[in-house]
C-alpha positions in Angstrom: -97.7 -224.7 -59.1 -95.9 -225.2 -62.4 -93.2 -222.8 -61.4 -92.9 -224.8 -57.9 -92.7 -228.1 -59.9 -89.8 -226.6 -62.3 -87.8 -225.6 -59.2 -87.9 -229.2 -58.0 -88.2 -231.4 -60.9 -87.8 -234.7 -58.6 -90.8 -233.9 -56.4 -93.4 -233.6 -59.7 -92.1 -236.1 -61.8 -93.3 -239.6 -61.5 -90.3 -241.4 -62.9 -87.1 -241.7 -61.0 -84.3 -239.6 -62.4 -81.4 -241.7 -63.5 -78.5 -242.0 -61.0 -75.2 -240.6 -62.0 -71.8 -242.1 -61.2 -71.3 -239.2 -58.7 -74.4 -240.0 -57.0 -73.4 -243.7 -56.7 -69.8 -242.9 -55.6 -69.8 -242.5 -51.6 -70.0 -244.4 -48.7 -72.8 -246.8 -48.2 -73.9 -246.2 -44.7 -75.2 -248.7 -42.1 -76.9 -248.0 -38.8 -74.5 -246.3 -36.4 -72.0 -245.1 -38.8 -70.4 -241.5 -37.5 -70.8 -238.7 -39.7 -70.9 -234.9 -39.6 -74.0 -233.2 -41.2 -76.0 -230.2 -41.3 -79.6 -230.3 -39.2 -81.9 -228.0 -41.2 -79.7 -224.5 -42.0 -77.5 -225.1 -39.1 -73.5 -226.0 -39.6 -72.4 -229.5 -40.0 -72.0 -231.3 -36.6 -71.4 -234.8 -35.3 -74.2 -237.4 -36.0 -74.8 -241.2 -35.9 -76.7 -242.8 -39.1 -80.0 -244.3 -37.7 -81.6 -245.2 -41.4 -80.6 -244.4 -44.9 -83.5 -243.7 -47.4 -82.7 -243.0 -50.8 -80.8 -239.8 -51.3 -81.3 -239.1 -47.5 -80.0 -240.3 -44.1 -82.0 -239.9 -40.7 -79.5 -239.0 -38.2 -79.1 -238.5 -34.4 -77.2 -235.5 -33.6 -75.0 -235.1 -30.5 -77.2 -232.7 -29.1 -80.1 -235.5 -29.0 -81.9 -234.0 -32.1 -83.0 -236.2 -34.8 -83.5 -235.0 -38.6 -82.9 -235.8 -42.2 -79.8 -234.7 -44.3 -79.0 -235.2 -47.9 -76.3 -237.8 -48.6 -74.2 -235.4 -50.8 -74.2 -232.9 -47.5 -72.9 -235.6 -45.1 -69.0 -235.9 -44.5 -68.0 -238.4 -45.7 -70.3 -238.0 -48.6 -73.2 -241.2 -49.0 -74.2 -243.0 -52.1 -77.5 -242.3 -53.5 -80.1 -244.9 -54.2 -83.8 -244.9 -55.2 -86.6 -244.7 -52.6 -89.0 -247.7 -52.8 -91.7 -247.1 -55.5 -94.5 -247.9 -53.4 -93.7 -244.9 -50.7 -95.8 -242.1 -51.7 -96.9 -238.9 -50.0 -100.4 -237.2 -50.0 -98.8 -233.7 -49.6 -97.7 -232.0 -52.8 -95.3 -228.9 -53.2 -97.0 -225.9 -52.1 -99.2 -227.3 -49.5 -99.4 -225.6 -46.2 -98.9 -228.1 -43.5 -97.9 -228.2 -39.8 -94.9 -230.7 -39.0 -92.4 -231.3 -36.1 -88.8 -229.9 -36.6 -86.5 -232.5 -35.3 -87.6 -233.6 -31.8 -90.0 -230.6 -31.2 -93.1 -231.7 -29.4 -95.1 -228.7 -30.8 -96.2 -228.8 -34.6 -95.0 -225.7 -36.6 -96.4 -224.1 -39.8 -94.4 -224.7 -43.1 -94.7 -225.1 -46.9 -93.8 -228.0 -48.4 -91.1 -227.5 -51.2 -90.2 -231.3 -52.2 -91.8 -234.5 -51.9 -89.2 -237.6 -51.9 -91.1 -240.9 -51.4 -92.4 -240.9 -47.8 -90.8 -237.8 -47.0 -91.7 -234.1 -47.4 -89.1 -231.2 -47.2 -90.5 -228.4 -45.5 -89.7 -224.7 -45.4 -91.0 -223.6 -42.0 -92.5 -220.1 -41.3 -89.4 -219.4 -39.0 -87.2 -219.9 -42.1 -85.5 -223.1 -40.9 -85.9 -226.3 -43.0 -86.3 -229.9 -42.3 -87.5 -233.0 -43.7 -90.7 -234.9 -42.2 -92.5 -238.1 -42.6 -95.5 -237.5 -44.8 -97.7 -239.6 -42.5 -96.8 -237.2 -39.9 -97.7 -233.9 -41.4 -101.1 -232.3 -40.9 -102.9 -229.7 -42.8 -102.8 -226.4 -41.1 -106.6 -226.3 -40.5 -106.9 -230.1 -39.4 -104.0 -229.4 -37.0 -105.7 -226.1 -35.5 -109.1 -228.1 -34.8 -107.2 -231.0 -33.5 -106.0 -228.4 -30.7 -109.6 -227.2 -30.3 -109.4 -224.2 -33.1 -107.2 -221.7 -30.8 -105.3 -219.8 -33.3 -103.7 -217.8 -30.7 -102.4 -221.2 -28.9 -100.7 -222.3 -32.0 -99.0 -218.9 -32.4 -97.8 -219.0 -29.1 -96.3 -222.5 -29.6 -94.7 -221.6 -32.7 -93.2 -218.6 -30.8 -92.0 -221.0 -27.9 -90.3 -223.4 -30.4 -88.6 -220.5 -32.3 -87.5 -219.1 -29.0 -86.2 -222.5 -28.1 -84.5 -222.8 -31.1 -82.4 -219.7 -31.0 -81.0 -220.6 -27.2 -78.0 -222.6 -28.8 -76.7 -219.5 -30.6 -77.7 -217.3 -28.0 -75.4 -219.1 -25.7 -72.5 -219.3 -28.1 -69.2 -218.7 -25.9 -70.9 -219.2 -22.5 -68.7 -220.7 -20.0 -71.3 -223.5 -19.3 -73.3 -223.7 -22.6 -75.5 -226.4 -21.5 -76.2 -224.9 -18.5 -76.9 -221.6 -20.4 -79.2 -223.3 -23.1 -81.2 -225.2 -20.8 -81.9 -221.7 -18.6 -82.5 -220.1 -21.9 -85.2 -223.0 -23.2 -87.0 -222.7 -19.5 -87.3 -218.8 -20.1 -89.0 -219.4 -23.5 -92.0 -221.3 -21.8 
């Protein structure tokens, strides 16, 4: 646990780190601002700012996905602030949880690798990453019991989600990419 805290000092310290001039330099985004940002480990794509929270912005991407991105990874770069002190998270670094990736319906297993105010950064078992609201996280045991305890079903759901995520890349260069992605996602079920 100590090693994980050392990797992510922000998530384990109770006090807020000092903001540098570099943190404060950048655009102050308002709702509706147009930017380019990565979603998880994907390359940067066009998005619209929905909300700014400390060092993160919640974005709606052109492909209808919704996700969080670090302001320093957004083009143009955004200015960082602190999240409200009253925002807390019950999850801790190293916790195994189930969370939604973007607009996915199913919950996917992952590990919390950073906590920031009301958000937790999740390293999903399929190697993707995303931020999730702490209030929406479920411990793996609780999530399985909510679904009737059928572990095979949750594994199948994770496989379906992973298959659907791969469709965008699988259809790269297709003549009608939207049609290809739709057919690919239907075949995953």
